[in-house]
C-alpha positions as CSV (number, residue, x, y, z in Angstrom):
1,X,0.0,0.0,0.0
2,X,1.4,3.4,-1.0
3,X,1.3,6.1,1.6
4,X,0.0,9.5,0.5
5,X,1.7,9.5,-3.0
6,X,-0.5,11.3,-5.5
7,X,-0.3,11.0,-9.4
8,X,1.8,14.2,-9.6
9,X,4.4,12.6,-7.2
10,X,4.5,9.5,-9.3
11,X,4.9,11.5,-12.4
12,X,7.8,13.5,-11.0
13,X,9.5,10.4,-9.7
14,X,9.0,8.4,-13.0
15,X,10.2,11.4,-15.0
16,X,13.4,11.5,-12.8
17,X,14.0,7.8,-13.4
18,X,13.5,8.0,-17.1
19,X,15.9,11.0,-17.3
20,X,18.6,9.2,-15.4
21,X,18.3,6.0,-17.3
22,X,18.1,7.8,-20.6
23,X,21.2,10.0,-20.0
24,X,23.1,7.0,-18.5
25,X,22.4,4.8,-21.5
26,X,23.1,7.6,-24.0
27,X,26.4,8.4,-22.4
28,X,27.2,4.7,-22.4
29,X,26.7,4.1,-26.1
30,X,29.7,3.0,-28.1
31,X,30.9,5.8,-30.3
32,X,30.7,5.0,-34.0
33,X,33.7,2.9,-35.0
34,X,35.1,2.8,-31.5
35,X,34.6,0.1,-28.9
36,X,35.1,0.9,-25.2
37,X,38.5,0.1,-23.8
38,X,39.4,-0.4,-20.2
39,X,40.3,3.3,-19.7
40,X,36.9,4.3,-21.2
41,X,35.0,1.9,-18.9
42,X,36.9,2.3,-15.6
43,X,38.2,5.9,-15.9
44,X,35.8,7.6,-18.4
45,X,38.6,8.0,-20.8
46,X,40.4,10.3,-18.4
47,X,38.2,13.1,-19.8
48,X,36.1,14.5,-16.9
49,X,35.9,18.3,-16.4
50,X,36.1,19.8,-12.9
51,X,32.4,20.4,-12.4
52,X,31.6,16.8,-13.3
53,X,34.3,15.6,-10.9
54,X,33.0,17.8,-8.0
55,X,29.4,16.8,-8.6
56,X,30.3,13.1,-8.9
57,X,32.3,13.2,-5.7
58,X,29.4,14.5,-3.8
59,X,26.9,12.2,-5.4
60,X,29.1,9.2,-4.7
61,X,29.5,10.3,-1.1
62,X,26.0,11.5,-0.2
63,X,23.7,8.5,0.0
64,X,21.2,6.9,2.4
65,X,23.9,7.0,5.0
66,X,23.7,10.8,5.0
67,X,20.1,11.5,4.2
68,X,18.7,8.8,6.5
69,X,21.6,7.8,8.8
70,X,22.9,11.4,9.4
71,X,19.5,12.8,9.8
72,X,18.8,10.1,12.3
73,X,22.0,11.1,14.2
74,X,20.8,14.7,14.0
75,X,17.6,13.6,15.6
76,X,19.5,11.6,18.3
77,X,22.4,13.8,19.1
78,X,22.2,17.0,17.0
79,X,24.6,19.2,15.0
80,X,27.7,17.6,16.3
81,X,27.4,14.9,13.7
82,X,27.9,17.6,11.0
83,X,31.6,17.4,11.9
84,X,31.9,14.5,9.5
85,X,30.8,16.8,6.6
86,X,32.6,20.0,7.6
87,X,35.8,18.4,8.5
88,X,35.6,16.5,5.2
89,X,35.7,19.8,3.4
90,X,39.1,20.5,5.0
91,X,40.2,16.9,4.2
92,X,39.4,17.4,0.5
93,X,41.7,20.3,0.4
94,X,44.6,18.2,1.8
95,X,43.8,15.4,-0.6
96,X,43.8,17.8,-3.6
97,X,47.1,19.4,-2.6
98,X,49.2,16.5,-1.3
99,X,47.8,13.2,-2.5
100,X,46.4,13.8,-6.0
101,X,49.7,15.1,-7.5
102,X,51.3,11.7,-6.7
103,X,48.4,9.6,-7.8
104,X,47.8,11.3,-11.1
105,X,51.6,11.5,-11.9
106,X,51.6,7.7,-11.6
107,X,48.7,7.2,-14.0
108,X,46.7,4.9,-11.6
109,X,43.6,3.0,-12.3
110,X,43.1,1.8,-8.8
111,X,44.3,2.7,-5.3
112,X,45.7,-0.9,-4.8
113,X,47.8,-0.3,-7.9
114,X,49.6,2.4,-6.0
115,X,50.4,-0.1,-3.3
116,X,51.9,-2.4,-5.9
117,X,54.1,0.3,-7.4
118,X,55.2,1.6,-4.0
119,X,55.4,-1.8,-2.1
120,X,54.6,-5.2,-3.6
121,X,52.0,-7.2,-5.4
122,X,51.4,-9.3,-2.3
123,X,50.3,-6.2,-0.2
124,X,48.3,-4.9,-3.1
125,X,46.4,-8.2,-3.3
126,X,45.7,-8.2,0.5
127,X,44.2,-4.7,0.3
128,X,42.3,-5.4,-2.9
129,X,40.6,-8.4,-1.3
130,X,39.8,-6.3,1.8
131,X,38.3,-3.5,-0.2
132,X,36.1,-5.8,-2.3
133,X,34.8,-7.4,0.9
134,X,34.3,-4.0,2.5
135,X,32.4,-2.5,-0.5
136,X,30.1,-5.5,-0.8
137,X,29.3,-6.4,2.9
138,X,29.4,-2.9,4.4
139,X,29.0,-0.1,1.8
140,X,26.7,-1.7,-0.8
141,X,24.7,-3.6,1.7
142,X,24.1,-0.7,4.1
143,X,23.1,1.7,1.3
144,X,20.7,-0.9,-0.1
145,X,19.3,-1.5,3.4
146,X,18.8,2.2,4.3
147,X,17.4,3.0,0.9
148,X,14.9,0.2,1.1
149,X,14.0,1.4,4.7
150,X,13.0,4.7,3.2
151,X,10.9,3.0,0.5
152,X,9.2,0.9,3.2
153,X,8.6,3.9,5.5
154,X,7.3,6.3,2.8
155,X,5.6,4.0,0.3
156,X,4.9,0.8,2.2
157,X,7.1,-1.3,-0.1
158,X,8.4,-4.4,1.7
159,X,12.1,-4.4,2.4
160,X,13.1,-7.1,0.0
161,X,11.3,-5.5,-2.9
162,X,12.9,-2.1,-2.1
163,X,16.3,-3.7,-2.2
164,X,15.7,-5.4,-5.5
165,X,14.2,-2.2,-7.1
166,X,17.2,-0.1,-6.1
167,X,19.7,-2.7,-7.2
168,X,18.1,-3.1,-10.6
169,X,17.8,0.7,-11.1
170,X,21.5,1.2,-10.3
171,X,22.6,-1.7,-12.5
172,X,20.5,-0.6,-15.4
173,X,22.9,2.0,-16.6
174,X,26.1,1.7,-14.5
175,X,26.9,-1.9,-15.5
176,X,26.8,-1.1,-19.2
177,X,28.3,2.3,-19.2
178,X,31.0,2.2,-16.5
179,X,32.4,5.4,-14.9
180,X,31.2,7.7,-17.8
181,X,27.6,6.8,-17.2
182,X,28.1,7.1,-13.4
183,X,29.9,10.4,-13.5
184,X,27.6,12.2,-16.0
185,X,24.4,11.0,-14.4
186,X,25.8,12.1,-11.1
187,X,25.7,15.7,-12.3
188,X,21.9,15.4,-12.7
189,X,21.7,13.4,-9.4
190,X,23.4,16.2,-7.5
191,X,20.8,18.8,-8.8
192,X,18.0,16.6,-7.5
193,X,19.8,15.8,-4.3
194,X,20.4,19.4,-3.3
195,X,17.0,20.7,-4.6
196,X,15.1,17.9,-2.8
197,X,17.1,18.4,0.4
198,X,16.5,22.1,0.4
199,X,12.8,21.5,0.0
200,X,12.7,19.1,2.9
201,X,14.7,21.4,5.1
202,X,12.4,24.3,4.2
203,X,9.3,22.2,5.1
204,X,10.7,21.0,8.4
205,X,11.7,24.5,9.6
206,X,8.5,26.1,8.3
207,X,6.5,23.5,10.2
208,X,8.4,24.2,13.4
209,X,7.8,27.9,13.1
210,X,4.1,27.4,12.4
211,X,4.4,28.7,8.9
212,X,6.5,31.7,9.6
213,X,9.5,30.6,7.4
214,X,12.8,29.0,7.7
215,X,14.6,31.8,9.7
216,X,11.9,31.7,12.4
217,X,12.1,27.9,12.2
218,X,15.8,27.8,12.8
219,X,15.5,30.2,15.7
220,X,12.8,28.0,17.2
221,X,14.8,24.8,17.0
222,X,17.9,26.6,18.4
223,X,15.9,28.0,21.4
224,X,13.9,24.8,22.0
225,X,16.7,22.3,21.7
226,X,20.0,24.2,22.4
227,X,21.7,21.0,23.5
228,X,21.3,19.8,19.9
229,X,23.6,22.6,18.6
230,X,26.8,21.8,20.6
231,X,29.5,20.9,18.0
232,X,31.9,19.8,20.8
233,X,30.2,17.4,23.2
234,X,31.3,17.1,26.8
235,X,31.7,13.8,28.7
236,X,28.3,14.2,30.4
237,X,26.6,13.9,27.0
238,X,25.2,10.4,26.4
239,X,26.5,10.5,22.8
240,X,30.1,11.4,23.9
241,X,31.3,7.9,23.0
242,X,30.3,8.5,19.4
243,X,31.7,12.0,19.1
244,X,34.3,12.4,21.9
245,X,34.6,16.2,22.4
246,X,37.7,17.9,21.1
247,X,38.9,14.5,19.9
248,X,36.6,15.1,16.9
249,X,38.9,17.9,15.7
250,X,42.3,16.6,16.6
251,X,41.8,12.8,16.8
252,X,40.2,9.9,15.1
253,X,37.9,11.7,12.8
254,X,41.0,12.7,10.8
255,X,41.8,9.0,10.4
256,X,38.3,8.3,9.0
257,X,38.3,11.3,6.7
258,X,41.8,10.9,5.3
259,X,41.2,7.2,4.7
260,X,37.8,7.8,3.0
261,X,38.6,10.8,0.8
262,X,42.2,10.0,0.1
263,X,42.4,6.2,-0.3
264,X,38.9,5.0,-1.0
265,X,38.6,3.7,-4.6
266,X,35.0,4.7,-5.3
267,X,35.8,8.3,-4.2
268,X,39.3,8.9,-5.6
269,X,38.4,7.1,-8.9
270,X,36.7,10.3,-10.1
271,X,39.8,12.4,-9.6
272,X,41.9,9.9,-11.4
273,X,39.6,10.3,-14.4
274,X,40.3,14.0,-14.8
275,X,41.6,15.7,-17.9
276,X,44.6,17.0,-15.9
277,X,45.8,17.5,-12.3
278,X,44.6,21.2,-12.3
279,X,41.1,20.1,-13.4
280,X,41.1,17.4,-10.7
281,X,42.0,19.9,-8.0
282,X,39.3,22.3,-9.2
283,X,36.8,19.5,-8.9
284,X,38.0,18.7,-5.4
285,X,37.6,22.4,-4.4
286,X,34.1,22.4,-5.8
287,X,33.2,19.3,-3.8
288,X,34.6,20.9,-0.7
289,X,32.3,23.9,-1.0
290,X,29.3,21.6,-1.6
291,X,30.3,19.8,1.6
292,X,29.8,22.9,3.6
293,X,26.1,22.9,2.5
294,X,25.3,19.2,3.2
295,X,24.6,19.5,7.0
296,X,22.0,22.1,6.2
297,X,20.0,19.6,4.1
298,X,20.6,16.4,6.1
299,X,21.3,17.3,9.8
300,X,19.0,20.3,10.3
301,X,15.9,18.3,9.2
302,X,16.8,15.6,11.8
303,X,16.9,18.3,14.6
304,X,13.7,19.8,13.4
305,X,12.0,16.4,13.5
306,X,13.2,16.0,17.1
307,X,11.6,19.3,18.0
308,X,8.3,18.4,16.3
309,X,8.0,14.9,17.7
310,X,8.6,16.3,21.2
311,X,6.0,19.1,20.9
312,X,2.5,17.6,21.3
313,X,0.9,20.8,19.9
314,X,3.0,20.8,16.7
315,X,2.6,17.0,16.3
316,X,-1.2,17.2,16.6
317,X,-1.3,20.0,14.0
318,X,0.1,17.5,11.4
319,X,-3.0,15.3,11.5
320,X,-3.1,11.6,10.9
321,X,-0.1,11.6,8.6
322,X,2.1,13.0,11.2
323,X,1.2,10.2,13.7
324,X,2.5,7.4,11.4
325,X,6.0,5.9,11.6
326,X,7.2,8.4,14.3
327,X,10.9,8.4,14.9
328,X,11.9,7.9,18.6
329,X,14.8,6.8,20.7
330,X,16.1,3.6,19.2
331,X,14.5,4.3,15.9
332,X,16.1,7.7,15.0
333,X,16.8,6.6,11.4
334,X,13.0,7.0,10.7
335,X,13.4,10.8,11.1
336,X,14.0,11.7,7.4
337,X,11.5,9.3,5.9
338,X,8.9,10.5,8.4
339,X,9.5,14.1,7.3
340,X,9.0,13.2,3.6
341,X,5.5,12.0,4.4
342,X,4.6,15.6,5.4
343,X,5.6,17.2,2.1
344,X,2.8,18.5,-0.1
345,X,1.8,16.9,-3.4
346,X,4.5,17.3,-6.0
347,X,7.3,18.3,-3.6
348,X,7.0,14.8,-2.1
349,X,7.8,13.3,-5.4
350,X,10.8,15.7,-5.9
351,X,12.2,15.0,-2.4
352,X,11.8,11.3,-2.9
353,X,13.5,11.5,-6.3
354,X,16.4,13.3,-4.4
355,X,16.7,10.6,-1.9
356,X,16.6,7.9,-4.6
357,X,19.2,9.9,-6.5
358,X,21.5,9.9,-3.5
359,X,21.1,6.1,-3.0
360,X,21.4,5.1,-6.7
361,X,24.4,7.3,-7.5
362,X,26.3,5.8,-4.5
363,X,25.3,2.3,-5.5
364,X,26.5,2.9,-9.1
365,X,29.8,4.4,-7.8
366,X,30.5,1.5,-5.5
367,X,29.7,-1.1,-8.1
368,X,32.0,0.5,-10.6
369,X,34.9,0.7,-8.2
370,X,34.3,-2.8,-6.9
371,X,34.5,-4.1,-10.5
372,X,37.5,-1.9,-11.2
373,X,39.5,-3.4,-8.3
374,X,38.5,-7.0,-9.1
375,X,39.2,-6.7,-12.8
376,X,42.4,-4.8,-12.7
377,X,44.0,-6.0,-9.4
378,X,42.6,-9.6,-9.2
379,X,41.5,-10.9,-12.6
380,X,44.2,-9.3,-14.7
381,X,46.9,-10.1,-12.2
382,X,46.1,-13.7,-11.3
383,X,43.5,-15.1,-13.7
384,X,44.2,-13.7,-17.2
385,X,47.1,-11.3,-17.5
386,X,46.9,-11.2,-21.2
387,X,43.2,-10.2,-21.3
388,X,42.4,-7.5,-23.9
389,X,40.1,-4.4,-23.4
390,X,36.9,-6.1,-24.5
391,X,37.5,-9.0,-22.0
392,X,38.3,-6.6,-19.2
393,X,35.2,-4.6,-19.7
394,X,33.0,-7.7,-19.8
395,X,34.6,-9.0,-16.6
396,X,34.0,-5.6,-15.0
397,X,30.3,-5.9,-15.8
398,X,30.0,-9.5,-14.6
399,X,31.9,-8.8,-11.3
400,X,29.7,-5.8,-10.6
401,X,26.6,-7.8,-11.1
402,X,27.8,-10.6,-8.8
403,X,28.7,-8.0,-6.1
404,X,25.3,-6.4,-6.4
405,X,23.6,-9.8,-6.0
406,X,25.6,-10.6,-2.8
407,X,24.9,-7.2,-1.3
408,X,21.2,-7.6,-2.1
409,X,21.1,-10.8,-0.1
410,X,23.0,-9.3,2.8
411,X,21.2,-5.9,3.0
412,X,17.9,-7.1,4.7
413,X,20.1,-8.8,7.5
414,X,21.1,-5.3,8.7
415,X,17.6,-4.6,10.0
416,X,17.3,-3.3,13.6
417,X,20.4,-1.1,13.6
418,X,19.9,2.3,15.1
419,X,21.9,5.3,13.8
420,X,23.3,3.3,10.8
421,X,25.6,6.1,9.9
422,X,27.5,5.8,13.2
423,X,27.5,1.9,12.9
424,X,29.1,2.0,9.4
425,X,31.8,4.5,10.5
426,X,32.6,2.5,13.7
427,X,33.1,-0.8,12.0
428,X,34.9,0.6,9.0
429,X,37.2,2.2,11.6
430,X,38.5,-1.2,12.7
431,X,40.6,-1.5,9.5
432,X,41.0,2.0,8.2
433,X,43.7,3.2,10.6
434,X,46.2,0.5,9.5
435,X,45.5,1.2,5.8
436,X,45.9,4.9,6.3
437,X,49.2,4.4,8.1
438,X,50.5,2.3,5.2
439,X,49.5,4.9,2.6
440,X,50.8,8.0,4.5
441,X,54.2,6.4,5.2
442,X,54.3,5.0,1.7
443,X,53.7,8.4,0.2
444,X,55.8,10.7,2.4
445,X,58.5,8.5,4.1
446,X,61.0,7.0,1.7
447,X,62.4,4.6,4.3
448,X,59.1,2.7,4.6
449,X,59.7,-1.0,3.5
450,X,57.3,-3.5,2.0
451,X,57.8,-6.0,4.9
452,X,57.1,-3.2,7.5
453,X,53.9,-2.2,5.6
454,X,52.6,-5.7,5.6
455,X,53.4,-6.3,9.3
456,X,51.8,-2.9,10.2
457,X,48.7,-3.6,8.1
458,X,48.2,-7.0,9.7
459,X,49.0,-5.9,13.2
460,X,46.6,-3.0,13.0
461,X,43.6,-5.4,13.1
462,X,44.4,-7.0,16.5
463,X,45.3,-3.6,17.9
464,X,42.0,-2.2,16.8
465,X,40.2,-5.2,18.3
466,X,42.0,-4.9,21.5
467,X,40.6,-1.4,21.9
468,X,37.2,-2.4,20.7
469,X,36.3,-5.8,22.3
470,X,37.1,-6.9,25.8
471,X,36.4,-10.7,26.4
472,X,33.5,-11.6,28.6
473,X,34.5,-11.7,32.2
474,X,37.4,-9.2,31.8
475,X,37.2,-5.9,33.6
476,X,37.8,-2.9,31.4
477,X,39.8,-1.6,34.4
478,X,42.4,-4.4,34.0
479,X,44.1,-5.2,30.7
480,X,41.5,-3.6,28.5
481,X,40.6,0.1,28.1
482,X,37.2,1.6,27.5
483,X,37.6,4.4,24.9
484,X,35.3,6.1,22.4
485,X,35.7,4.4,19.1
486,X,36.9,7.5,17.4
487,X,39.8,7.7,19.9
488,X,40.4,4.0,19.3
489,X,41.0,4.8,15.6
490,X,43.5,7.5,16.5
491,X,45.5,5.2,18.9
492,X,45.4,2.3,16.4
493,X,46.8,4.6,13.7
494,X,49.6,5.9,15.9
495,X,50.6,2.4,17.1
496,X,50.6,1.1,13.6
497,X,52.8,3.9,12.4
498,X,55.2,3.1,15.2
499,X,55.3,-0.5,14.2
500,X,55.9,0.3,10.5
501,X,58.6,2.9,11.3
502,X,60.4,0.6,13.8
503,X,60.4,-2.3,11.4
504,X,61.6,-0.2,8.5
505,X,64.5,1.2,10.5
506,X,65.5,-2.3,11.8
507,X,65.3,-3.7,8.3
508,X,67.1,-1.0,6.3
509,X,69.1,0.6,9.1
510,X,67.8,4.1,8.2
511,X,68.4,3.8,4.4
512,X,65.8,4.9,1.9
513,X,63.7,2.1,0.4
514,X,64.4,1.6,-3.3
515,X,60.7,2.2,-4.1
516,X,60.5,5.4,-2.0
517,X,58.7,8.3,-3.8
518,X,60.9,11.4,-4.4
519,X,59.1,14.5,-3.1
520,X,59.7,18.1,-4.2
521,X,58.0,21.4,-3.4
522,X,57.2,21.8,-7.0
523,X,55.1,18.6,-7.0
524,X,52.6,20.2,-4.5
525,X,52.4,23.7,-6.0
526,X,48.8,24.8,-6.5
527,X,47.3,27.7,-8.5
528,X,45.9,30.9,-7.0
529,X,42.3,29.8,-7.5
530,X,42.8,26.6,-5.4
531,X,44.7,28.5,-2.7
532,X,42.0,31.3,-2.4
533,X,39.2,28.8,-2.3
534,X,41.0,26.7,0.3
535,X,41.5,29.7,2.6
536,X,37.9,30.7,2.1
537,X,36.7,27.3,3.2
538,X,39.0,27.3,6.3
539,X,37.7,30.8,7.3
540,X,34.1,29.5,7.0
541,X,34.9,26.5,9.1
542,X,36.5,28.5,11.9
543,X,33.4,30.7,12.0
544,X,31.1,27.7,12.2
545,X,32.9,26.1,15.1
546,X,33.3,29.5,16.9
547,X,29.6,30.0,16.8
548,X,28.5,26.5,17.7
549,X,31.4,25.4,19.9
550,X,29.2,24.4,22.9
């Protein structure tokens, strides 16, 4: 049974779906007399302009995790969760200035390929297998689950059918067209994503203010729930273990962000597909500015939903629709889907299209990157190293389809998780510190050896688990420590770096490794546009944290 969707809503949503499929298939077509080669399929022929790169970065990043998961965290704990987005803007600048010049100079297809060039094939394979597993069982599965949860809440579609519908939609154009189809449709997806998000934010704030507009609505939620606007939580806050105070700015969040934006295949693949380094850096800067906007359209609605749900007078004014599927403690991820139910006819279809755009674009990106890593780092390396372009493209499509099938089976098993965004970050954080340590030292410390990198990567897992899980019967006051998971990430990264550095020095007695990367100031030189944009973003961030510190 559909829930309050009118013909106009269906028309808008169907129009969106036809537009995305049409553009995706049109971009995917083989040009006359030219068949897709591996570079065309996996890296869009290295032809993407800056605005397509920036839009595609955001579309790949913003998914159900943000619209539903981050809104749920906004409902549960408030604006502090926005640090993920605002600190990401600063991280993007670092990636653009210091990581991209090396990656693009080496002409990479995949991030594991860098590991092979800097360290060894064995370490590359270890990380390639890890990433494939992570993308399938954490990223793809969680996006499918949260997207299907939205379909179930808004339209009454059973979970399993929602998972299948989203999977088929994403596969319809991305499997055939590769990164070109994904990136160019992402430009359209971002327009829907931001427009729909702005509409939902407006509705939520206008409802809170009793129809007096968004400024009045923002003042109302700020005055009604001031505790939801503290960016830096103190230890008395029940959510401190998720966002541990000043540690958010100087601790483990840097590990999560640098890993995600700098060494995550389905993110960095867009920048590797740029026309040039300068074009790629402009795309990064564009994405960083868009990142400043994201909390407005995903976190503020969650806070507004919290104020509405806890105000009986406001809640009763919404009528019967407002009483259905109410978010609450333990079910905070229902906040955004619940708000969508309240939109008027037409706008509901637009906002739902925006949410679907966020979900489908991320699915398509993850599928493309999963197939890229499998094809280039596993299949070509170990199964058929003489495979031609046509074979590689076909294997890419087949591996993406298999990954999607596995994720579709896994997705419904994630039911019952509250604040899914936090859950995803926490469990990805078990492995990301070790990988980040390997990459950072591999990039910037020429003495790092292959043996040390392998030992460090493998040792990081038990270190992370030591911080994370104390065996039953053990007191956390004895051998084990009880730390917020974000702090756990920071300590794991530091200890892994110590292991890698120590092992490297013991192995080579302080000599540079033969595969060490030569670094020069000229390599990291950026143009005035990038520098001015970067300083502008940093000033905006300082202002935000100064206003909403506590």
